[in-house]
N, C-alpha and C positions, 0 to 999 in steps of 0.2 A: 518613251518619254525623253530619253537621252538626246535623240535626234531633234526633238522639239525644243529642248533647252538649248541646244547648239544653235538652232534657228533663232531663238529668242535672243541669245547673246549676239548673234550677227546683226539683228535688227537694232539692238541697243547700241552697238558700235556705229552703225550707219547713222542713227539719229544723233548720237554724241558728236560724230564728225560734222554732220550738217549743222548742228547747233553751234559748234565752235566756229565754223566758217561764217555763219549768220551773225555771230557777235561782232565780226569785223564790219558788217553792213551798218551797224549802229554808228561806228566811226565815220564811214563813208557818207551816211545820211547827214550826220552833223556837219561834216566838211562841206557837202553840197549846199546845205541850208545856209551855213555861214557865208559861203562864197556868193550865193545868190542874193542874200540880204546885203552883203557888202557892196556888190555891184549895183544893186537897186538904189541904195541910200547914198553911196559915194559918187556914182557916175550917172544915176538916173536910167540905168539900163536894166530892163526886165526881160526874162526869158521864160516862155512857156515850157520849153524843153527842160530847163533846170527845175522848174516847179513840178513837172510831171515825173522827172527822175526822182525827186524827193518822195513823191507818192508811190512810185514803183518800188523804191528801196524799202519804204515803210511797209508796203504790202508783203514784200519778200520776207522781211523780218518777222512780221506777225504770222504769216502762213507757214513758212518753212520751219519755224522754231516750235510749232505746236507739238510735234512728236517729241522733241527734246524736252519741252516743258512737261509733258506727260511722264516721260521717263524719270524726271527729277521731282515728280509729285508737286508741280508748281501751279496747276490749274486751280481756279477758285472752286471751293467746295463749302457747302454749308454743313458745319460740323455739329449740329444740334444732337443728332442721334449717333452719327458715325464715330465720333470721338469717345463715346461711352461704351462702344462694342468691344468685344474681345478681338484679338488679332484674327482669329478664324472668322468672326462675324464681319470684320472689315474686309477680309479677303472675299467672302461671299458677296458683299455689296459691290466691291470692285469688279468681280467676275460677272455678276448679273448686269451691272451697269454697262460694262464694256460690250457684252453680248447683245443686250436689248437696245441700248441707245448709241454708244460710241461707234461700233462697227457699221450698223445699218446707216446711220446718219452720214458718216464719213464716206462710205462707199457710194451712197446716193449722190453726194456732192461731187465726187470724182466723176461718176457716170453723167450727171447733168451738166457739169462744167466743161467736160472734154470737147463736146461739139463747138462750144463758143470759142475755145482756143483754136481748134482745127480750122474753123471758118475764118478767124482772124488771120491765121498763118497763111491759109490758102489764098485769101483775097488781099493780103498785105494791108489789113485795116490800119488806118492811121488815126491819131487823135484829131477831132474836128477843130481844135485850136490851132491858130497860126503857129508854125514852128514846133508843133507837137511831135510826139514820138510814135513809133510803131506800137500797136496795142497787144500783139501776140505774146511778148515776153511777160507782161503783167497778167494776161489771161492764163498763161501756163502755170503761174504760181498757185492758182486755186486748185486744180486737180493734183498738182505735185504736192502741195502742202497737206491736203486731205489724204492723199495716198500715204505720205509719211506718218500722219497721225493714225491712220488705220493700221499700218504696219506696227506701230508702237502699241496700239491696242491689242493686236495679236500677241505681241511679246508679253504684254501685261497679263493677258488671259492665260498664256502658257505658264507664266510664273505663279499665278494664283492657283491654277490646277495642281501644279507640282507642289506648292505649299500645302494645299488641302489634302494631298495624298501623302504628306510627310516626307517628301523628297528633298525639299530645300527649306531654308528659313528666309523670311522676307526682311529686307532691310530698307524700309521706305525712308526717304529723306524727309526731314521736317521742313515745312515751308520756312523761308528765310524771314518773312515778316508775319507776325500774327496781329490781327486787328480785332 
């Protein structure tokens, strides 16, 4: 179990690093959006490439930060039952949910999205819009993002098993916003 906890820690570090890098993409997206709007309204110049770059950056933020968000307990969850359970009950729900839903779904999306990326890369697929960008970078975000999510799912499974065996204590972050 010690080797698995070491693996879990390495996965946590990877997703923490990726998440912190992706945070900078929010600034980049904002700057690209502001520059694009400024050029359009000030000079009447529009660019499909800049619009697509905004879309690509947004996709990267959403997809690449999914594992980071899971690590920080930030995904949406309906707490009707979960919040009333003991810590062990919540660990069991997390463990079963990851094994039954998270891992299979994430791995299927990696499996089914990889050929689309590979095809776009091999054929140099371009946007059909005039002045558009290559499509393979944004297509890569799908399998990469879901692979990072699946890896974080493995880390969370390891931690829940270790907790249920009495080897570690869980310190789940509370969501920043409660609605």
